[in-house]
N, C-alpha and C positions, 0 to 999 in steps of 0.2 A: 538536372537534378532539382527537385522541388523542396524548398526550405520547409514548407508546412508539413510535408510528409515526414521529413527527418525529425522535426520537432515532435510530432505525434509519436514516432517510434521511440524517441528518448523518454517521453512521458510514460509510455507503456512499459518500458524497461524498468522503471522504478515504481510502478503502481503497486505491485505486490508488497514491496518494502513499506510504502506509505500506508497501505491498508493495515499491515501488521502493527505498525506504530500506533495508528489510531486505536486499534483494538487493545493494544497493550496498556492503554490508560484506564481501561475498565470496560465492563460489558457495554456493548454498543449495538444499536439498531442500524440496519443497512441504510435507511433513509438519512440518518444522521451522518453516516460515512459519506454518502453522496453529497450532502450539503457541504461538509468540510472539504472534500476533494474539489468540489466545484469552486468554493470560495478561494481555494489555494491555486486556482487555474490549472488543476489537474483534470482536464475535461474528461468526464466519465459519464456513461449512461448505464441504466439498470442492466441492459443487455450485456454489458462488460462486467459489471460488479458481481452479479449473482453467480454466473458460472465460475468466476475466480474464487468467490467465497466457498462454493461447493468443492472446488478442487483443493483448496486449503484445508477444508474440513475432512475430505476423504484422505488427505495426506497425514492426518493426525495433528495438524498444527492448530486447528480451531475446534471448538465445540459450541453448541448453542443450547438455549432453553427457550421455551415458549412462555410468554407473559401475557396474561389477559389485558386487553385494552378497554378503556371506558368509552372510546370513541370509534369502535370498529372491531375488526377481527383481531385475534391474538397476534402479538409481534414476536419475531425471532430475534433474540439478543445473542450476540457472539462474544466469546472470550477466548484468549489464548490458552492452550494446554501447556503443561510443562515442556513438552517437545517443541511447541510453538515458541515459547520463551527462549529456549536454547537456539532455535533456528534464527530468530530475530537477532539474538546476540551475535551470532556468526555473520549475519548479513550486515549488521552495524560495523563490525570490524572490517569487512570487505568494503563497505561504503566509505569509511574513513580512509582506508588505503587508496581507494580510487580518487577521492577528492584530493588527497595529498599529491598523488602522482599526476593528476590532471593539472593541478595548480603549478607543479614544477615545470611541466611542459608548456603550459599556457603563458607563464610569466618569464620564461627564460629569454634572456636578451642575446642577440647575435653578437659574437665577438669576431673581429677580423684581424 
């Protein structure tokens, strides 16, 4: 079994949750999301991010608007829809439960 492959799969499993959290803070440009994810060591490339954003938009969790840029083409800024906010709330409850359960298992001592 390859440690690096497992680590990548763990990151992919929470990527959607992290992206929704970033967008929940306010309208966000994809490049800024990539920068934040990269600095948090959630290694992501554009080829991963853009299809995920499209899927989240098509699911009704995100919407976007085009904003003119002074230094190039217009930029697409994403924000959560009310449905997306509710979805993120549900994911946060699940995340908290998973963290709690994992810590219970991870820190249990063996009794003989």
